[in-house]
NUGUBA-281048 format. One line per field, with one value per residue (C-alpha): residue number from 0; residue in three letters; chain; x, y, z. Coordinates in Angstrom, 2 decimals, padded with zeros to 5 digits, m for minus. Layout:
residues N
num <- NUM|...
residuo <- ALA|...
cadena <- A|...
xx <- X|...
yy <- Y|...
zz <- Z|...
//
This chain:
residues 245
num <- 0|1|2|3|4|5|6|7|8|9|10|11|12|13|14|15|16|17|18|19|20|21|22|23|24|25|26|27|28|29|30|31|32|33|34|35|36|37|38|39|40|41|42|43|44|45|46|47|48|49|50|51|52|53|54|55|56|57|58|59|60|61|62|63|64|65|66|67|68|69|70|71|72|73|74|75|76|77|78|79|80|81|82|83|84|85|86|87|88|89|90|91|92|93|94|95|96|97|98|99|100|101|102|103|104|105|106|107|108|109|110|111|112|113|114|115|116|117|118|119|120|121|122|123|124|125|126|127|128|129|130|131|132|133|134|135|136|137|138|139|140|141|142|143|144|145|146|147|148|149|150|151|152|153|154|155|156|157|158|159|160|161|162|163|164|165|166|167|168|169|170|171|172|173|174|175|176|177|178|179|180|181|182|183|184|185|186|187|188|189|190|191|192|193|194|195|196|197|198|199|200|201|202|203|204|205|206|207|208|209|210|211|212|213|214|215|216|217|218|219|220|221|222|223|224|225|226|227|228|229|230|231|232|233|234|235|236|237|238|239|240|241|242|243|244
residuo <- MET|ILE|LEU|HIS|THR|THR|ILE|LYS|GLY|ASP|GLY|PRO|PRO|VAL|VAL|PHE|LEU|HIS|THR|GLY|LEU|GLN|THR|GLY|LEU|THR|ASP|PHE|GLN|HIS|GLN|SER|ASP|TYR|PHE|GLN|LYS|LYS|TYR|SER|VAL|ILE|LEU|PRO|ASP|LEU|ARG|GLY|HIS|GLY|GLN|SER|LEU|SER|GLU|ASP|PHE|SER|ASN|PHE|PHE|GLU|ASP|CYS|ALA|ALA|ASP|LEU|PHE|GLU|THR|LEU|SER|GLN|LEU|ARG|PHE|LYS|GLN|VAL|HIS|ILE|ILE|GLY|CYS|SER|LEU|GLY|ALA|LEU|VAL|GLY|VAL|ILE|PHE|ALA|ASN|ARG|TYR|PRO|ASP|HIS|ILE|LEU|SER|LEU|THR|ILE|SER|GLY|ILE|LEU|THR|GLU|LYS|PRO|GLU|ASN|TRP|SER|ASP|SER|HIS|GLN|GLU|GLU|VAL|LYS|ASN|GLN|ALA|ILE|LEU|LEU|GLU|ASN|LYS|GLU|ALA|THR|ALA|TYR|PHE|ASP|ASP|ILE|HIS|SER|SER|GLU|TRP|ARG|LYS|PHE|ILE|ASP|LEU|ALA|ARG|ASN|GLU|ASP|TRP|TYR|PRO|PHE|ASN|GLU|THR|SER|LYS|ILE|GLN|GLN|PHE|THR|PHE|PRO|THR|LEU|PHE|LEU|VAL|GLY|GLU|SER|ASN|SER|SER|GLU|THR|ASP|GLY|ALA|VAL|SER|VAL|ALA|ARG|GLN|ASN|ASN|ASN|VAL|HIS|CYS|ALA|VAL|ILE|PRO|PHE|ALA|GLY|HIS|LEU|VAL|HIS|ILE|GLU|GLN|SER|GLU|ILE|TYR|ARG|VAL|MET|LEU|ASP|GLN|PHE|LEU|THR|GLN|VAL|ASN|ASP|CYS|LYS|GLU|ASP|LEU|LEU|THR|SER
cadena <- A|A|A|A|A|A|A|A|A|A|A|A|A|A|A|A|A|A|A|A|A|A|A|A|A|A|A|A|A|A|A|A|A|A|A|A|A|A|A|A|A|A|A|A|A|A|A|A|A|A|A|A|A|A|A|A|A|A|A|A|A|A|A|A|A|A|A|A|A|A|A|A|A|A|A|A|A|A|A|A|A|A|A|A|A|A|A|A|A|A|A|A|A|A|A|A|A|A|A|A|A|A|A|A|A|A|A|A|A|A|A|A|A|A|A|A|A|A|A|A|A|A|A|A|A|A|A|A|A|A|A|A|A|A|A|A|A|A|A|A|A|A|A|A|A|A|A|A|A|A|A|A|A|A|A|A|A|A|A|A|A|A|A|A|A|A|A|A|A|A|A|A|A|A|A|A|A|A|A|A|A|A|A|A|A|A|A|A|A|A|A|A|A|A|A|A|A|A|A|A|A|A|A|A|A|A|A|A|A|A|A|A|A|A|A|A|A|A|A|A|A|A|A|A|A|A|A|A|A|A|A|A|A|A|A|A|A|A|A|A|A|A|A|A|A
xx <- 006.92|009.15|007.32|007.72|009.46|010.70|013.84|015.14|017.16|019.74|020.14|018.64|015.30|012.41|008.81|005.91|003.58|000.16|m003.27|m005.70|m006.51|m002.82|000.41|003.78|004.19|000.41|000.33|002.47|003.65|004.19|005.88|008.44|009.12|010.63|012.21|014.06|016.16|018.03|016.46|016.75|012.60|011.59|008.38|006.71|003.54|001.69|m000.03|m002.46|m001.48|000.49|002.89|003.51|000.80|m001.10|m004.90|m004.43|m005.58|m007.17|m004.49|m004.00|m002.43|m000.39|001.00|001.72|003.72|005.44|005.76|007.59|010.16|011.06|011.50|013.76|015.29|016.71|016.70|019.68|017.36|017.75|016.13|013.75|010.88|007.93|004.89|001.69|m002.29|m005.32|m004.57|m000.31|m000.38|m002.14|000.27|003.23|001.33|001.52|005.33|005.89|004.29|006.38|009.49|010.08|013.82|013.79|011.57|013.68|010.15|006.31|004.33|000.17|m002.49|m006.02|m006.41|m008.67|m006.65|m010.35|m013.41|m015.70|m019.88|m021.06|m018.64|m021.54|m023.17|m020.32|m019.41|m022.15|m021.98|m018.44|m020.21|m022.19|m019.70|m017.48|m020.56|m021.45|m017.30|m017.30|m020.25|m018.00|m016.55|m014.07|m012.78|m012.87|m010.76|m008.60|m007.84|m008.10|m005.17|m002.90|m003.11|m001.78|m004.28|m007.93|m008.01|m011.61|m010.65|m009.20|m012.57|m014.25|m011.47|m013.19|m016.89|m016.61|m017.24|m014.44|m011.73|m010.80|m007.33|m008.47|m006.50|m002.99|m003.87|m004.68|m001.25|000.39|000.12|002.81|005.67|009.08|010.18|008.90|005.51|004.02|000.60|m000.75|m004.98|m006.87|m009.57|m012.74|m012.86|m013.37|m012.93|m009.25|m008.70|m010.26|m007.90|m004.06|m004.55|m006.20|m002.63|m000.45|m001.02|m000.53|002.21|005.63|006.79|003.67|003.43|000.22|m000.44|m004.40|m003.92|m007.31|m009.19|m008.26|m010.12|m008.87|m006.18|m004.42|m001.52|m003.41|m005.84|m002.57|000.04|001.89|001.47|002.14|005.16|006.70|005.71|007.51|010.29|010.96|009.87|012.25|015.08|014.47|014.41|018.08|020.02|018.87|019.77|023.35|023.79|023.34|026.26|028.53|028.44
yy <- m019.48|m016.70|m014.19|m010.16|m010.06|m006.78|m006.63|m003.96|m003.48|m006.20|m009.10|m012.78|m012.77|m012.24|m012.86|m010.79|m012.57|m010.19|m011.07|m011.69|m008.76|m007.20|m007.17|m007.40|m002.84|m002.46|m005.04|m005.20|m001.82|m000.72|m003.72|m003.64|m000.57|m001.23|m004.53|m003.25|m001.42|m005.15|m007.65|m008.55|m008.00|m009.94|m008.62|m011.13|m010.42|m014.40|m015.87|m013.46|m010.43|m007.24|m007.76|m011.31|m012.29|m015.77|m015.88|m019.90|m020.45|m024.25|m025.60|m022.16|m022.63|m025.52|m023.36|m020.89|m022.85|m024.04|m020.67|m019.26|m022.19|m021.18|m017.36|m018.10|m020.81|m018.28|m015.33|m017.82|m017.52|m021.44|m020.66|m017.57|m015.92|m015.74|m013.65|m013.25|m012.99|m014.60|m015.98|m015.39|m017.31|m020.12|m020.17|m020.12|m023.28|m025.08|m023.93|m024.99|m028.07|m028.88|m027.35|m027.80|m027.42|m023.75|m022.38|m020.40|m019.56|m018.58|m015.94|m016.24|m014.60|m014.52|m018.46|m021.36|m024.94|m026.24|m026.32|m024.49|m025.79|m021.99|m022.60|m022.95|m019.54|m018.14|m019.07|m018.10|m014.88|m014.16|m014.79|m011.83|m009.34|m010.85|m009.89|m006.60|m005.52|m005.93|m003.00|m001.35|001.42|002.48|m000.50|m002.50|000.58|000.15|m003.44|m002.85|m000.36|m002.54|m005.87|m007.01|m009.89|m010.75|m010.07|m011.14|m014.91|m014.82|m013.55|m016.89|m019.35|m018.62|m018.99|m023.14|m023.92|m026.57|m023.67|m023.81|m026.55|m027.10|m030.36|m028.23|m026.19|m028.90|m029.78|m026.65|m028.67|m031.03|m028.30|m028.68|m025.02|m022.05|m020.85|m017.29|m016.90|m013.58|m013.36|m011.12|m011.07|m010.32|m013.49|m016.13|m018.88|m018.14|m016.98|m020.64|m022.54|m020.89|m021.07|m024.41|m025.81|m023.37|m025.70|m029.24|m028.17|m025.92|m024.67|m022.87|m019.30|m017.25|m013.61|m012.37|m008.93|m006.99|m004.73|m006.32|m009.18|m011.18|m008.13|m007.65|m006.73|m003.12|m002.45|m003.23|m002.40|m001.03|m004.04|m006.74|m004.91|m005.07|m008.95|m010.11|m007.95|m009.93|m012.90|m012.96|m011.61|m014.68|m017.09|m015.64|m015.51|m019.33|m020.02|m018.12|m019.85|m023.71|m021.91|m021.41|m024.19
zz <- m018.48|m017.76|m015.46|m016.56|m012.45|m011.44|m008.96|m006.32|m003.20|m002.80|000.01|000.39|m001.61|m001.31|m004.15|m003.58|m004.60|m006.00|m004.59|m007.82|m010.39|m008.85|m010.14|m008.62|m008.86|m007.58|m004.84|m000.98|m001.92|001.49|002.19|m000.68|m000.46|003.31|002.48|m000.42|002.21|003.19|001.16|m003.49|m003.49|m006.44|m007.76|m010.17|m012.26|m011.87|m015.64|m016.95|m014.79|m015.07|m018.58|m017.81|m021.45|m021.06|m021.93|m020.82|m017.27|m017.35|m015.05|m013.06|m009.74|m011.50|m013.84|m011.54|m009.36|m012.70|m013.88|m010.98|m010.41|m013.76|m013.32|m009.87|m011.93|m014.39|m012.14|m010.30|m006.84|m005.36|m002.10|m001.17|001.32|m000.53|000.89|m000.67|000.56|m001.77|m004.97|m004.47|m001.31|m002.67|m005.53|m003.00|m001.15|m004.29|m005.25|m001.64|m002.07|m005.27|m004.74|m000.70|m000.86|m002.59|000.51|003.03|004.36|003.39|005.01|003.04|004.18|002.86|002.42|003.45|004.85|004.95|003.28|004.69|005.26|004.21|001.44|m001.41|m000.38|000.58|m003.01|m004.92|m002.80|m004.89|m008.18|m007.92|m006.62|m009.67|m011.91|m009.99|m010.40|m014.20|m014.47|m012.72|m015.80|m014.10|m012.50|m015.80|m016.93|m014.11|m014.65|m018.35|m017.33|m015.48|m017.23|m021.12|m021.23|m020.81|m017.27|m017.29|m018.29|m015.04|m013.92|m014.87|m013.38|m009.83|m011.44|m010.89|m007.51|m007.26|m007.73|m004.81|m004.26|m000.90|m001.46|m001.78|001.58|003.73|003.27|005.25|008.49|007.17|006.20|007.57|006.50|008.32|008.24|009.40|009.25|009.42|009.00|009.44|012.96|011.10|008.71|011.04|008.65|007.77|011.20|012.66|009.97|010.56|014.93|014.36|011.73|013.93|017.07|014.82|013.37|015.43|012.35|011.46|013.08|013.31|014.40|014.23|013.09|014.77|012.57|009.43|007.56|003.57|002.83|006.01|004.15|003.04|005.73|008.42|006.86|009.88|011.68|008.57|007.96|010.76|012.02|008.80|009.58|012.68|011.26|008.34|010.48|012.83|009.78|008.55|011.56|012.56|008.95|009.82|012.68|011.01|008.39|011.24|014.02
//
């Protein structure tokens, strides 16, 4: 499906993939406002989110990667920088696994590269948190307002303990394009995995950001922006050098 997408600015294409239950316009606001000054900032709503109408989450991650490919093809963006957190990062990783020739660089945060030993316990805790969310009238009213699809069906996806695509995130150590992990120090499972992969693959870089956890782009938005800016600039400069050599 073609995703509802907002584009701001002009320049090399940069795609921001939002977290679960957010949209292209509600997430990465600090970063998108800055990068549109020198990039084409592409802000899609993933399927079932925002204005990308769908209630089919049966093959969610695979479909999201295909949606993104179809959308970027229609927009005539052949190669892009992809930035994502949590759900968006998972979609970015799977897109990179399926369409590596379309990746200029990948920046990810808020994901696990391998299944933790305490996964079952942490999953049960997350299911409890989701139940609490559904009882919060203010929160549900907010999500009803920003999503045109029935977003509660998306929550059902994560109730299955095997929902997480560890078979996909484990392939990050094989990436041959520039990849940046920006992780918060307080989430040890995410940090340990990112550091381990960076040690095994010279194409993967890792920065551990203090006083942040799962949503590092929100909790330390300025540090995140500065490091992302430096990374993208370096990748673009290397590409220019290759083209002129």
